[in-house]
C-alpha positions in Angstrom: -47.9 31.9 93.3 -46.1 33.5 96.2 -42.7 32.4 94.9 -43.7 33.6 91.4 -44.5 37.0 92.8 -41.2 37.2 94.6 -39.4 36.3 91.3 -41.3 39.0 89.4 -40.5 41.5 92.1 -36.8 40.6 92.0 -36.6 40.8 88.3 -38.5 44.2 88.3 -36.1 45.6 90.9 -33.1 44.4 88.9 -34.4 45.9 85.7 -35.2 49.2 87.5 -31.8 49.3 89.0 -30.1 48.6 85.7 -32.1 51.4 84.0 -31.3 53.8 86.8 -27.6 53.0 86.5 -27.7 53.4 82.8 -29.5 56.7 83.0 -27.1 57.9 85.6 -24.1 56.9 83.4 -25.8 58.6 80.5 -26.3 61.8 82.5 -22.7 61.7 83.6 -21.6 61.2 80.0 -23.7 64.0 78.8 -22.5 66.2 81.6 -18.9 65.4 80.7 -19.6 66.1 77.0 -21.3 69.4 77.7 -18.4 70.7 79.9 -16.3 73.1 77.8 -12.7 72.2 77.2 -10.1 74.5 78.8 -7.9 76.3 76.4 -4.1 75.9 76.8 -1.1 76.7 74.7 -1.3 73.1 73.4 -4.8 73.5 71.9 -5.1 77.3 71.4 -4.7 77.2 67.7 -7.5 74.7 67.2 -9.7 76.6 69.7 -9.1 79.9 68.0 -9.8 78.4 64.6 -13.0 76.7 66.0 -14.1 80.2 67.2 -13.9 81.6 63.8 -15.4 78.6 62.1 -18.3 78.5 64.6 -19.1 82.2 64.3 -19.1 82.0 60.5 -21.3 78.9 60.5 -23.8 80.6 62.7 -24.4 83.3 60.1 -23.9 81.6 56.7 -24.8 78.4 54.9 -22.2 75.6 54.3 -20.5 75.6 50.9 -21.7 79.1 50.2 -19.4 82.0 49.5 -20.2 85.2 51.4 -18.9 88.4 49.8 -18.0 91.6 51.5 -18.8 94.4 49.0 -17.1 97.0 51.1 -13.4 97.1 52.0 -12.6 96.3 55.6 -13.0 99.1 58.1 -13.7 99.9 61.7 -17.4 99.0 61.1 -16.7 96.1 58.8 -14.3 93.5 60.1 -14.6 89.8 61.0 -11.1 88.5 61.9 -8.2 90.2 63.7 -6.0 92.5 61.6 -8.0 92.8 58.4 -6.9 95.3 55.8 -8.4 97.4 53.0 -6.0 96.2 50.3 -8.6 93.8 48.9 -12.2 92.8 49.1 -12.7 89.7 51.3 -15.0 86.8 50.5 -15.3 83.7 52.8 -16.8 80.3 52.9 -16.9 77.2 55.1 -16.7 74.1 53.0 -17.5 70.5 53.9 -14.7 68.3 52.4 -15.7 65.0 54.0 -16.7 63.7 50.5 -14.3 65.9 48.6 -14.7 69.4 47.2 -13.4 71.5 44.2 -12.5 75.2 44.5 -12.2 77.3 41.4 -10.7 80.8 40.9 -11.4 81.8 37.3 -8.7 83.7 35.4 -8.3 87.4 35.4 -5.3 89.8 35.4 -5.7 91.5 38.8 -4.6 90.1 42.2 -6.9 87.4 43.5 -6.3 84.5 45.9 -8.3 81.8 47.6 -6.6 80.6 50.7 -7.7 77.3 52.1 -7.4 76.9 55.9 -8.1 73.6 57.8 -9.4 73.2 61.4 -5.8 73.3 62.7 -5.2 76.7 61.0 -2.8 75.2 58.5 -2.9 76.7 55.0 -3.2 73.7 52.8 -3.5 75.5 49.5 -3.7 78.9 47.7 -5.5 79.3 44.3 -4.6 82.2 42.1 -6.6 83.2 38.9 -6.9 80.3 36.6 -6.3 77.7 39.4 -8.5 74.8 40.5 -8.0 73.0 43.9 -9.2 69.5 44.7 -9.6 69.1 48.4 -10.2 65.9 50.3 -9.8 64.8 54.0 -6.3 63.4 53.3 -5.2 67.0 52.6 -6.0 68.4 56.1 -4.5 67.9 59.5 -7.9 67.9 61.3 -11.6 67.7 60.7 -14.1 67.7 57.8 -14.2 71.4 57.0 -12.0 74.1 55.5 -12.3 77.9 55.6 -11.8 79.9 52.4 -10.2 83.3 53.0 -10.6 84.9 49.6 -8.8 88.2 48.6 -9.9 90.1 45.5 -7.9 93.1 44.4 -9.1 96.1 42.4 -7.6 97.4 39.2 -8.5 101.0 40.1 -9.8 102.7 43.2 -13.0 104.0 41.6 -16.5 102.8 40.8 -15.3 101.0 37.6 -12.6 99.1 39.5 -14.9 98.2 42.3 -17.6 96.9 39.9 -15.0 94.8 38.1 -13.8 93.3 41.4 -17.4 92.5 42.4 -17.8 90.6 39.2 -14.8 88.5 39.8 -16.0 87.8 43.3 -19.2 86.4 41.9 -17.2 84.1 39.6 -15.5 82.0 42.4 -17.1 78.6 42.8 -17.3 75.7 45.2 -18.4 72.2 44.1 -18.7 70.0 47.3 -20.0 66.5 47.3 -21.6 66.8 50.8 -23.0 69.6 52.9 -22.7 68.7 56.6 -22.8 71.6 59.0 -19.8 72.5 61.1 -20.2 71.5 64.8 -18.4 73.6 67.5 -15.7 71.8 69.5 -17.0 73.5 72.7 -13.9 75.2 74.0 -14.1 77.4 77.1 -14.4 81.0 75.9 -13.0 82.6 79.1 -9.7 80.6 79.0 -9.5 81.2 75.2 -9.9 85.0 75.6 -7.5 85.1 78.6 -4.8 83.1 76.7 -5.2 85.2 73.6 -4.4 88.3 75.5 -1.2 86.8 76.8 -0.2 85.6 73.4 -0.9 89.0 71.8 1.6 90.5 74.3 4.2 88.0 73.2 3.6 88.3 69.5 5.5 91.5 68.8 8.6 89.4 67.9 6.8 86.7 65.9 8.7 85.6 62.8 5.9 85.9 60.3 7.8 84.0 57.6 7.8 80.9 59.9 4.2 81.4 61.2 1.9 80.4 58.3 1.6 77.5 56.0 1.5 73.7 56.4 2.7 71.8 59.4 6.2 71.2 58.0 6.5 74.9 56.9 6.0 76.5 60.3 7.8 76.8 63.6 5.5 75.8 66.5 5.9 78.9 68.6 5.6 81.4 65.7 2.6 79.4 64.5 1.0 79.7 68.0 1.6 83.4 68.3 0.4 84.2 64.8 -2.8 82.2 65.4 -3.6 84.8 68.0 -2.1 87.9 66.4 -2.9 87.3 62.7 -5.2 84.4 62.1 -5.5 83.5 58.4 -2.2 85.0 57.3 -0.7 83.8 54.1 2.5 81.7 53.9 5.7 83.5 53.2 5.9 82.4 49.5 2.6 84.2 49.0 2.9 87.1 51.3 5.2 88.4 54.0 4.1 90.3 57.1 6.4 92.7 59.0 5.1 93.1 62.6 8.2 93.9 64.7 8.7 97.5 63.6 6.5 99.2 66.2 6.0 102.7 67.7 7.6 103.5 71.0 7.6 106.4 73.4 5.9 109.5 72.1 5.0 107.8 68.8 3.2 105.1 70.7 1.1 107.7 72.4 -0.1 109.0 69.0 2.2 112.0 68.4 3.1 112.8 64.8 5.6 110.3 63.6 6.9 108.7 60.3 8.5 105.7 58.7 10.4 105.4 55.4 10.7 102.1 53.6 12.5 101.2 50.3 10.4 99.8 47.5 10.1 96.0 48.1 11.0 93.2 45.6 7.4 92.2 44.6 5.8 91.0 41.3 4.1 94.3 40.7 3.5 93.4 37.1 1.4 90.4 38.2 -0.7 92.2 40.8 1.8 92.2 43.7 1.5 95.1 46.2 2.4 96.3 49.6 0.5 98.2 52.4 0.9 99.7 55.8 -2.1 99.1 58.2 -2.5 100.3 61.7 -4.6 98.9 64.5 -5.7 99.5 68.1 -4.0 97.6 70.9 -6.4 94.7 70.4 -5.4 94.2 66.8 -8.7 95.6 65.3 -9.3 98.6 63.1 -10.2 101.7 65.1 -9.9 104.7 62.7 -11.3 105.6 59.2 -8.0 106.5 57.6 -6.1 103.5 59.1 -4.1 102.3 56.1 -2.4 103.0 52.8 -1.1 100.8 50.0 1.3 101.5 47.2 -1.5 102.4 44.8 -2.7 105.1 47.1 0.6 106.4 48.5 3.0 108.8 46.8 6.6 107.6 46.5 9.7 109.7 47.2 11.9 110.7 44.2 14.3 107.7 44.9 11.4 105.2 44.8 11.1 104.8 48.6 7.9 105.6 50.5 7.5 107.8 53.6 4.3 107.3 55.6 3.2 109.6 58.4 1.1 108.8 61.5 -1.2 111.5 63.0 0.5 114.2 61.0 -2.4 116.1 59.6 -1.7 117.8 56.3 1.4 115.7 55.5 1.7 113.3 52.5 0.7 109.7 53.0 -0.8 110.3 56.5 -2.5 107.5 58.5 -4.6 108.1 61.6 -3.7 106.1 64.7 -4.9 105.8 68.3 -2.8 105.6 71.5 -1.0 102.3 71.9 -1.4 101.6 68.2 0.5 98.9 66.3 1.5 98.4 62.7 1.6 95.6 60.1 3.4 95.9 56.8 2.1 93.5 54.2 4.2 92.4 51.1 2.2 90.4 48.6 3.6 88.2 45.9 7.4 88.4 46.5 9.8 87.9 43.6 11.4 85.1 45.4 11.8 83.8 49.0 15.5 84.8 49.2 14.8 88.4 48.0 11.9 89.0 50.4 13.7 87.6 53.4 16.7 89.8 52.7 14.4 92.8 52.3 12.6 92.0 55.6 16.0 91.6 57.3 17.1 95.0 56.1 13.9 96.6 57.4 14.5 95.0 60.8 18.1 96.4 60.9 17.6 99.8 59.3 14.0 101.1 59.6 12.2 102.5 62.6 9.3 104.8 63.4 10.6 108.2 64.4 9.0 111.4 65.8 8.5 114.3 63.4 9.9 117.4 64.9 
């Protein structure tokens, strides 16, 4: 009996030790898992995309389109550098078992941009298009973000109501509905690095910054992930970001810019706009933008826009240390739009109005 008791004690101690070790290992594993991942240049794009995905998932159901019924403004903005050219609708879609995205036909500008967890644009659906999305189409993960832009035929109650009706016609047919799980990146290092990248982004080549992996240049892609997340690839839209105010204009004094009419498919809904932001890339004023439907052209077809020039034609309000984005939607061709952008870089600048 005594030997038996010793054996029982030894076995009990062994089991207790094993359980204790396993629990310790489990606690260590859980601790490692709960520790946020530091954000570096190598993982910033994924971390920034995760931030937007996580924020959206916390407010909206999976596979469900959320519609903004008001144009973007200082009190209505979700991502950096939004504009008031279109209504925005958004959705987070589970594609782990496949999903179908449909943009019904109509004759005004409308696009559904599909963005994966690595911030690559894997597809764009225009009116009348259907996209079939599966895991093999993405670079990372089981979810995609839909950034949907809906234009308006006219800037009045009739045009707005028509655009709202088209918003309601978009559809998602997903074969599964798993929620998006955050990747747990460290927010402090994310915010800190974003500030650094924003300071470097003034010379980003937007035509090399958005699209699929084989369409982008790594550094432009990185900078654009901070400065213009969810931008469209160059064949769909071009963004001019390196014409910026300096000196007195940067301080908010009355200034102007004149640009020639761009080579866009205006007959198919193409358009262009000038949008201004605060130093952090977010909208700060009520009259922060104009597009070609709102602006008055010059007699030669060019457009002159003013900044903080009260009473002048095509005036936009700005704050100190403001910045500008020129958007050119639906180019006639890649060659034409690149030549146009190059001419802007060489010939156009913001000047003080004397």
